[in-house]
C-alpha positions in Angstrom: -5.2 -8.6 19.0 -1.9 -6.9 18.0 -1.6 -2.8 17.8 -1.7 -1.1 14.2 -1.3 2.4 14.9 -3.3 3.5 17.7 -6.0 0.8 17.5 -5.7 -3.0 18.7 -6.7 -4.8 15.5 -8.5 -8.6 16.7 -7.8 -12.2 14.7 -7.7 -15.3 15.0 -5.0 -16.8 17.4 -1.6 -16.8 15.6 -3.2 -14.9 12.5 -1.1 -11.7 14.0 2.1 -10.9 12.1 4.7 -7.7 10.9 4.3 -6.5 7.9 7.9 -9.0 6.3 5.9 -12.2 8.1 7.0 -12.5 11.5 4.5 -13.3 14.0 4.1 -9.9 16.7 4.1 -11.0 20.1 1.9 -11.3 23.1 0.6 -8.4 24.8 -1.6 -9.0 27.5 -4.0 -6.4 29.2 -3.8 -6.7 33.2 -6.9 -4.3 34.9 -4.6 -2.2 36.9 -2.6 -1.3 33.9 -6.3 0.4 32.5 -8.6 3.3 33.0 -10.8 2.6 30.8 -11.4 1.1 27.6 -14.3 1.0 25.3 -14.4 -1.5 22.1 -15.7 -0.3 19.1 -15.8 -2.7 16.0 -14.7 -1.8 12.9 -15.5 -4.3 10.1 -14.7 -4.2 6.6 -17.1 -1.5 4.5 -20.0 -2.1 3.2 -20.8 -1.3 -0.6 -24.2 -1.4 -1.9 -22.6 -1.8 -5.5 -19.5 -2.3 -6.7 -18.6 -0.9 -10.6 -16.6 -3.6 -12.3 -14.1 -2.5 -15.5 -13.4 -4.4 -18.1 -11.9 -4.8 -22.3 -15.0 -4.8 -24.2 -13.1 -7.6 -27.3 -14.8 -6.6 -29.7 -14.6 -3.1 -29.5 -10.7 -2.9 -27.2 -12.6 0.1 -25.5 -12.9 -0.1 -21.5 -16.2 0.0 -20.4 -17.9 -1.2 -17.1 -20.3 -3.5 -14.8 -22.0 -3.0 -11.9 -23.1 -5.4 -9.6 -25.8 -5.2 -7.0 -24.3 -6.5 -3.7 -27.6 -6.8 -1.6 -26.4 -4.5 1.0 -26.8 -1.2 2.0 -23.9 1.5 1.5 -22.0 3.4 -1.6 -20.6 2.7 -4.7 -16.9 0.8 -4.7 -15.2 1.5 -7.9 -12.3 -1.2 -8.6 -9.7 0.9 -10.1 -7.6 -2.0 -12.1 -8.7 -3.5 -15.4 -7.4 -7.5 -15.2 -6.4 -8.6 -18.7 
């Protein structure tokens, strides 16, 4: 776990690093130090559709292609066109 803002983030052992890449210190939480706790797993959001812009090589115009993910959720619009 690593503290991030007002949350504790669970990572793989050795995977906690600060923004500059330095390892974060280990934090030990003991029962006597907690009056109560609760865990709410918040994974990455799921999207039902991903919309990706691209440049049509024949016309030079930007087009959008949609892909169904098979998951339930809103659409995700990828903002940047890669050349």
